[in-house]
C-alpha positions in Angstrom: -119.3 61.8 -66.2 -117.6 65.2 -65.7 -116.6 67.2 -62.4 -117.4 70.5 -61.0 -114.4 72.3 -60.1 -114.3 74.9 -57.1 -111.4 76.9 -57.0 -110.4 78.2 -53.8 -107.8 80.9 -53.5 -108.0 81.0 -49.6 -109.9 79.3 -46.6 -113.3 80.4 -46.7 -115.5 80.6 -43.3 -119.0 80.0 -44.2 -122.1 79.8 -41.9 -125.4 78.5 -43.0 -128.9 78.7 -41.2 -130.5 76.5 -43.8 -130.9 79.3 -46.4 -128.7 80.2 -49.4 -129.5 82.4 -52.2 -128.7 81.6 -55.9 -128.1 83.7 -58.8 -130.8 84.4 -61.3 -129.6 81.8 -63.8 -129.8 78.9 -61.2 -133.1 80.0 -60.1 -134.5 79.7 -63.6 -133.2 76.3 -63.6 -134.5 75.2 -60.3 -138.1 76.7 -61.0 -137.9 74.6 -64.6 -137.0 71.4 -62.8 -139.8 72.0 -60.2 -142.2 72.7 -62.6 -141.2 69.4 -64.7 -141.0 67.3 -61.5 -143.5 68.7 -59.1 -140.8 68.5 -56.5 -140.0 71.6 -54.1 -137.5 73.8 -55.2 -135.6 73.3 -51.6 -135.8 69.5 -52.6 -134.0 69.6 -56.1 -131.3 71.9 -54.6 -130.7 69.4 -51.9 -130.6 66.6 -54.0 -128.2 68.3 -56.6 -125.8 69.4 -53.7 -126.0 65.8 -51.8 -125.3 64.1 -55.4 -123.2 66.8 -56.9 -120.7 66.5 -53.9 -119.0 63.6 -55.7 -118.3 65.6 -58.9 -116.6 68.2 -57.2 -112.8 68.9 -57.2 -111.5 71.5 -55.1 -108.3 73.5 -56.4 -106.0 75.7 -54.4 
């Protein structure tokens, strides 16, 4: 399986309060997956992030 690459030019400080905003393309995909599975968008996004972590390679 491929990997997801995040290019990080500098240290990035991030604070989450349990809410993230996605772009329009990601929202369409999340809604489609929700319609197809009956799962909530929150559940789908959380699982994608949790399972996808193993596919991420961070480059400086």
